[in-house]
GUGUTI-557224 format. One record per residue (C-alpha): residue number from 1; residue in three letters; chain; x, y, z. Coordinates in pm, whole numbers, always signed. Layout:
REM GUGUTI-557224
NODE   nr  rest  kette      px      py      pz
NODE  NUM   ALA      A       X       Y       Z
...
REM end
This chain:
REM GUGUTI-557224
NODE   nr  rest  kette      px      py      pz
NODE    1   MET      A   -1760   -4370    +543
NODE    2   GLU      A   -1702   -4082    +288
NODE    3   LEU      A   -1566   -3748    +437
NODE    4   ALA      A   -1827   -3532    +252
NODE    5   ALA      A   -2138   -3730    +420
NODE    6   ALA      A   -1942   -3724    +769
NODE    7   ILE      A   -1916   -3345    +726
NODE    8   GLU      A   -2283   -3329    +632
NODE    9   GLY      A   -2380   -3516    +948
NODE   10   PHE      A   -2184   -3308   +1169
NODE   11   ILE      A   -2311   -2967   +1072
NODE   12   ALA      A   -2654   -3107   +1104
NODE   13   ALA      A   -2572   -3211   +1452
NODE   14   VAL      A   -2413   -2863   +1520
NODE   15   ARG      A   -2725   -2679   +1394
NODE   16   LEU      A   -3010   -2856   +1528
NODE   17   GLU      A   -2869   -3034   +1869
NODE   18   TYR      A   -2587   -2787   +2007
NODE   19   GLY      A   -2774   -2491   +1990
NODE   20   TYR      A   -2514   -2266   +1867
NODE   21   SER      A   -2532   -1953   +1670
NODE   22   GLU      A   -2578   -1939   +1317
NODE   23   HIS      A   -2241   -1754   +1284
NODE   24   THR      A   -2079   -2050   +1461
NODE   25   VAL      A   -2248   -2307   +1239
NODE   26   ARG      A   -2153   -2121    +915
NODE   27   ALA      A   -1792   -2078   +1045
NODE   28   TYR      A   -1768   -2471   +1087
NODE   29   GLU      A   -1909   -2504    +768
NODE   30   ARG      A   -1672   -2301    +569
NODE   31   ASP      A   -1388   -2454    +730
NODE   32   LEU      A   -1507   -2805    +677
NODE   33   ARG      A   -1590   -2745    +313
NODE   34   SER      A   -1242   -2612    +258
NODE   35   PHE      A   -1083   -2920    +437
NODE   36   CYS      A   -1286   -3135    +219
NODE   37   ASP      A   -1192   -2983     -85
NODE   38   PHE      A    -834   -2997      +6
NODE   39   ALA      A    -882   -3375     +97
NODE   40   GLU      A   -1056   -3471    -233
NODE   41   GLN      A    -759   -3281    -416
NODE   42   SER      A    -510   -3496    -214
NODE   43   GLY      A    -717   -3823    -305
NODE   44   ALA      A    -860   -3868     +49
NODE   45   THR      A   -1215   -3907     +18
NODE   46   THR      A   -1296   -4125    +326
NODE   47   LEU      A   -1252   -4086    +687
NODE   48   ALA      A    -987   -4323    +711
NODE   49   ALA      A    -762   -4153    +473
NODE   50   CYS      A    -812   -3840    +688
NODE   51   ASP      A    -493   -3854    +912
NODE   52   LEU      A    -299   -3604   +1096
NODE   53   GLU      A     -63   -3519    +795
NODE   54   LEU      A    -377   -3455    +586
NODE   55   MET      A    -489   -3198    +848
NODE   56   ARG      A    -176   -3033    +885
NODE   57   GLY      A    -115   -3018    +516
NODE   58   TRP      A    -431   -2829    +484
NODE   59   LEU      A    -353   -2598    +773
NODE   60   TRP      A     -30   -2526    +594
NODE   61   GLN      A    -174   -2430    +265
NODE   62   ARG      A    -381   -2180    +462
NODE   63   GLN      A    -108   -2026    +636
NODE   64   GLN      A     +91   -1993    +303
NODE   65   HIS      A    -233   -1812    +195
NODE   66   GLY      A    -157   -1553    +447
NODE   67   LEU      A    -450   -1639    +678
NODE   68   ALA      A    -436   -1452   +1017
NODE   69   PRO      A    -298   -1672   +1343
NODE   70   SER      A    -654   -1604   +1486
NODE   71   THR      A    -821   -1757   +1150
NODE   72   LEU      A    -562   -2098   +1152
NODE   73   ALA      A    -662   -2102   +1544
NODE   74   ARG      A   -1020   -2144   +1451
NODE   75   ASN      A    -961   -2395   +1176
NODE   76   VAL      A    -774   -2606   +1446
NODE   77   ALA      A   -1049   -2593   +1667
NODE   78   THR      A   -1320   -2688   +1379
NODE   79   LEU      A   -1110   -2997   +1332
NODE   80   LYS      A   -1101   -3079   +1678
NODE   81   SER      A   -1492   -3037   +1735
NODE   82   PHE      A   -1541   -3245   +1426
NODE   83   GLY      A   -1291   -3526   +1530
NODE   84   SER      A   -1461   -3531   +1872
NODE   85   TRP      A   -1787   -3595   +1742
NODE   86   LEU      A   -1660   -3844   +1534
NODE   87   GLU      A   -1513   -4049   +1795
NODE   88   ARG      A   -1824   -3998   +2009
NODE   89   ARG      A   -2046   -4149   +1714
NODE   90   ARG      A   -1786   -4453   +1697
NODE   91   LEU      A   -1721   -4347   +1346
NODE   92   VAL      A   -1342   -4338   +1396
NODE   93   PRO      A   -1144   -4520   +1666
NODE   94   GLY      A    -959   -4192   +1766
NODE   95   SER      A    -921   -3859   +1661
NODE   96   PRO      A    -590   -3704   +1474
NODE   97   ALA      A    -708   -3386   +1493
NODE   98   SER      A    -666   -3420   +1898
NODE   99   ARG      A    -273   -3377   +1843
NODE  100   LEU      A    -319   -3050   +1658
NODE  101   ARG      A    -168   -2748   +1788
NODE  102   ALA      A    -293   -2387   +1721
NODE  103   PRO      A     -69   -2142   +1625
NODE  104   LYS      A     +31   -1853   +1898
NODE  105   SER      A    -136   -1534   +1798
NODE  106   ARG      A     -71   -1187   +1931
NODE  107   ARG      A    -368   -1048   +2053
NODE  108   GLU      A    -433    -684   +1910
NODE  109   LEU      A    -610    -415   +2072
NODE  110   PRO      A    -944    -348   +1920
NODE  111   ARG      A   -1011     -27   +1735
NODE  112   VAL      A   -1183    +232   +1962
NODE  113   LEU      A   -1333    +580   +1878
NODE  114   ALA      A   -1253    +879   +2064
NODE  115   ASP      A   -1539   +1062   +2216
NODE  116   GLU      A   -1573   +1348   +1963
NODE  117   GLN      A   -1599   +1047   +1671
NODE  118   ILE      A   -1888    +886   +1813
NODE  119   THR      A   -2039   +1194   +1888
NODE  120   ARG      A   -1997   +1310   +1532
NODE  121   ILE      A   -2134    +989   +1410
NODE  122   LEU      A   -2455    +995   +1609
NODE  123   ASP      A   -2519   +1396   +1549
NODE  124   ARG      A   -2495   +1306   +1163
NODE  125   ALA      A   -2736   +1035   +1203
NODE  126   ALA      A   -2974   +1269   +1408
NODE  127   ARG      A   -2957   +1548   +1154
NODE  128   LEU      A   -3042   +1305    +863
NODE  129   ALA      A   -3335   +1150   +1054
NODE  130   GLU      A   -3490   +1501   +1120
NODE  131   SER      A   -3634   +1467    +764
NODE  132   GLY      A   -3838   +1188    +877
NODE  133   ASP      A   -3717    +954    +610
NODE  134   PRO      A   -3777    +594    +757
NODE  135   ASP      A   -3471    +493    +659
NODE  136   GLN      A   -3284    +745    +835
NODE  137   LEU      A   -3502    +702   +1148
NODE  138   ARG      A   -3389    +316   +1156
NODE  139   ASN      A   -3040    +409   +1066
NODE  140   ARG      A   -3037    +652   +1377
NODE  141   ALA      A   -3196    +429   +1577
NODE  142   VAL      A   -2947    +127   +1482
NODE  143   LEU      A   -2621    +341   +1530
NODE  144   GLU      A   -2754    +481   +1876
NODE  145   LEU      A   -2832    +115   +2025
NODE  146   LEU      A   -2517     -42   +1898
NODE  147   TYR      A   -2331    +210   +2106
NODE  148   ALA      A   -2569    +259   +2376
NODE  149   SER      A   -2624    -100   +2465
NODE  150   ALA      A   -2290    -249   +2308
NODE  151   LEU      A   -2457    -507   +2095
NODE  152   ARG      A   -2327    -760   +1877
NODE  153   VAL      A   -2468    -695   +1538
NODE  154   SER      A   -2639   -1043   +1536
NODE  155   GLU      A   -2824    -956   +1845
NODE  156   LEU      A   -2945    -622   +1731
NODE  157   CYS      A   -3090    -790   +1390
NODE  158   ALA      A   -3240   -1046   +1612
NODE  159   LEU      A   -3423    -808   +1833
NODE  160   ASP      A   -3803    -840   +1859
NODE  161   LEU      A   -4041    -589   +1932
NODE  162   ASP      A   -4133    -758   +2239
NODE  163   GLY      A   -3796    -762   +2377
NODE  164   ILE      A   -3799    -371   +2395
NODE  165   ASP      A   -3921    -227   +2714
NODE  166   ARG      A   -3959    +154   +2671
NODE  167   ARG      A   -4082    +222   +3008
NODE  168   GLU      A   -3750     +59   +3172
NODE  169   ARG      A   -3530    +150   +2896
NODE  170   THR      A   -3387    -187   +2830
NODE  171   VAL      A   -3372    -464   +2533
NODE  172   ARG      A   -3356    -845   +2594
NODE  173   VAL      A   -3130    -983   +2329
NODE  174   LEU      A   -2998   -1343   +2278
NODE  175   GLY      A   -2652   -1379   +2277
NODE  176   LYS      A   -2389   -1625   +2184
NODE  177   GLY      A   -2487   -2001   +2281
NODE  178   GLY      A   -2850   -1886   +2323
NODE  179   LYS      A   -2780   -1697   +2623
NODE  180   GLU      A   -3048   -1415   +2703
NODE  181   ARG      A   -2990   -1110   +2868
NODE  182   VAL      A   -3125    -766   +2924
NODE  183   VAL      A   -2917    -453   +2878
NODE  184   PRO      A   -2994     -94   +2942
NODE  185   LEU      A   -3021    +182   +2682
NODE  186   GLY      A   -2952    +548   +2763
NODE  187   GLY      A   -3194    +849   +2673
NODE  188   PRO      A   -3073    +958   +2333
NODE  189   ALA      A   -3089    +577   +2253
NODE  190   ALA      A   -3428    +534   +2367
NODE  191   SER      A   -3550    +874   +2204
NODE  192   ALA      A   -3424    +757   +1867
NODE  193   LEU      A   -3568    +390   +1893
NODE  194   GLY      A   -3914    +550   +1984
NODE  195   ALA      A   -3906    +789   +1674
NODE  196   TYR      A   -3822    +495   +1472
NODE  197   LEU      A   -4093    +272   +1649
NODE  198   GLU      A   -4352    +532   +1604
NODE  199   ALA      A   -4291    +679   +1248
NODE  200   GLY      A   -4032    +484   +1091
NODE  201   ARG      A   -4092    +124   +1117
NODE  202   PRO      A   -4484    +158   +1025
NODE  203   ALA      A   -4365    +303    +715
NODE  204   LEU      A   -4134     +39    +631
NODE  205   ALA      A   -4370    -240    +705
NODE  206   LEU      A   -4639     -33    +440
NODE  207   ARG      A   -4373    -112    +178
NODE  208   ALA      A   -4407    -481    +203
NODE  209   GLU      A   -4697    -711    +143
NODE  210   GLN      A   -4595    -934    +456
NODE  211   PRO      A   -4367    -747    +699
NODE  212   ASP      A   -4189    -936    +933
NODE  213   ALA      A   -4433    -859   +1242
NODE  214   ALA      A   -4187    -999   +1501
NODE  215   ALA      A   -3871    -792   +1410
NODE  216   CYS      A   -3796    -445   +1534
NODE  217   PHE      A   -3573    -340   +1243
NODE  218   LEU      A   -3685    -375    +904
NODE  219   GLY      A   -3527    -363    +564
NODE  220   ARG      A   -3668    -187    +303
NODE  221   ARG      A   -3905    -453    +183
NODE  222   GLY      A   -4010    -524    +527
NODE  223   ALA      A   -3819    -822    +614
NODE  224   ARG      A   -3604    -834    +922
NODE  225   LEU      A   -3297    -606    +890
NODE  226   GLY      A   -2973    -812    +784
NODE  227   THR      A   -2627    -799    +931
NODE  228   ASN      A   -2470    -686    +590
NODE  229   ALA      A   -2686    -401    +589
NODE  230   VAL      A   -2583    -279    +932
NODE  231   TYR      A   -2209    -343    +827
NODE  232   ARG      A   -2246    -107    +513
NODE  233   LEU      A   -2421    +137    +735
NODE  234   VAL      A   -2141    +135    +975
NODE  235   ALA      A   -1866    +107    +736
NODE  236   ARG      A   -1979    +428    +567
NODE  237   GLU      A   -1996    +605    +868
NODE  238   LEU      A   -1645    +504    +981
NODE  239   GLU      A   -1493    +574    +665
NODE  240   ARG      A   -1542    +955    +743
NODE  241   GLU      A   -1358    +922   +1099
NODE  242   PRO      A    -984    +935   +1109
NODE  243   GLY      A    -784    +640   +1213
NODE  244   GLY      A    -735    +287   +1085
NODE  245   GLY      A    -866     -21   +1159
NODE  246   PRO      A   -1195    -239   +1127
NODE  247   ARG      A   -1505     -46   +1000
NODE  248   GLY      A   -1788    -299   +1130
NODE  249   PRO      A   -2030    -259   +1394
NODE  250   HIS      A   -1810    -447   +1626
NODE  251   THR      A   -1611    -129   +1656
NODE  252   LEU      A   -1914     +69   +1816
NODE  253   ARG      A   -1932    -220   +2087
NODE  254   HIS      A   -1552    -191   +2136
NODE  255   THR      A   -1602    +166   +2182
NODE  256   ALA      A   -1897    +135   +2430
NODE  257   ALA      A   -1724    -107   +2646
NODE  258   THR      A   -1398    +124   +2662
NODE  259   HIS      A   -1614    +448   +2726
NODE  260   LEU      A   -1779    +244   +3017
NODE  261   LEU      A   -1444    +147   +3192
NODE  262   ASN      A   -1323    +483   +3126
NODE  263   GLY      A   -1628    +643   +3313
NODE  264   GLY      A   -1552    +402   +3608
NODE  265   ALA      A   -1788    +110   +3547
NODE  266   ASP      A   -1731    -180   +3716
NODE  267   LEU      A   -1543    -461   +3478
NODE  268   ARG      A   -1809    -730   +3629
NODE  269   VAL      A   -2083    -502   +3501
NODE  270   VAL      A   -1939    -451   +3165
NODE  271   GLN      A   -1900    -829   +3133
NODE  272   GLU      A   -2251    -892   +3222
NODE  273   MET      A   -2346    -615   +2988
NODE  274   LEU      A   -2147    -743   +2683
NODE  275   GLY      A   -2255   -1102   +2757
NODE  276   HIS      A   -1907   -1228   +2784
NODE  277   ALA      A   -1891   -1580   +2918
NODE  278   SER      A   -1522   -1521   +3066
NODE  279   LEU      A   -1417   -1207   +3239
NODE  280   ALA      A   -1059   -1235   +3021
NODE  281   SER      A   -1256   -1131   +2685
NODE  282   THR      A   -1378    -807   +2879
NODE  283   GLN      A   -1040    -739   +3018
NODE  284   VAL      A    -897    -648   +2677
NODE  285   TYR      A   -1068    -303   +2710
NODE  286   THR      A    -888    -258   +3043
NODE  287   HIS      A    -556    -271   +2815
NODE  288   VAL      A    -729     -28   +2556
NODE  289   SER      A    -806    +240   +2832
NODE  290   THR      A    -407    +169   +2956
NODE  291   GLU      A    -278    +209   +2622
NODE  292   ARG      A    -481    +515   +2543
NODE  293   LEU      A    -379    +692   +2887
NODE  294   ALA      A      -9    +603   +2804
NODE  295   GLU      A     -11    +741   +2475
NODE  296   SER      A    -181   +1071   +2592
NODE  297   TYR      A    +110   +1074   +2864
NODE  298   ARG      A    +389   +1033   +2594
NODE  299   GLN      A    +229   +1334   +2401
NODE  300   ALA      A    +168   +1570   +2656
NODE  301   HIS      A    +409   +1509   +2961
NODE  302   PRO      A    +740   +1736   +2902
NODE  303   ARG      A    +944   +1443   +3052
NODE  304   ALA      A    +755   +1149   +2900
REM end
């Protein structure tokens, strides 16, 4: 069987049968397209020609291109998933990918904004929204909600109107693996969201002939707001704040989780709010809090 055809079948199965998020499907597709290109350049166009050495060659090439260990680990996981699927479909007698080992990666602590930084960002958004401009009303609501409820950007963009309970001040989102959860939002976020829904969203909807009737957040043309637009919004704000590191919406999620733990929230509660399947994913924020405490101690204590 041709490798390219097998990849098409696997991607279709992942998208339609397994219930994976679109983000995960795109990652699988990117990885396997790259592997297929490498295999074809090596003269291996069939499944029978895709042996362990070919897979190791592809990974070695990507390593030489400077890809991070975490990316290489994902590449290995993609090949393993693909190989397992081929075995289950009896398209190959055994999966050579099962013998691959992912490189060990050093887990870096996420970027977290200080209290005064997130306050400045949200205050700037509130001042801009005072003009009544629908885009600015939406932007303020987006920033407030990302921080207040620690949402992933995909969850925020997929939020529907019927997932908002303004009386209870909660939003219902669909997380990774199609898992639904309800998360709270604070007073400022509820106020910003209310102002957007009452004045900003109707104005944005008027700009389009057929606005997305279900979507909470609309773009300029009335369609559902895209993740790229949210990335650009957050990046512009983070560029104005001191400190290095990532500038995407996930920084606000990291910040919210760390601030919750710093404020005394139970780790299990934070896990549930973030939608983490494993407590280990949430525990990284305890390391952030400890590291910030140690840094403050070193700077302030005379005998540190």
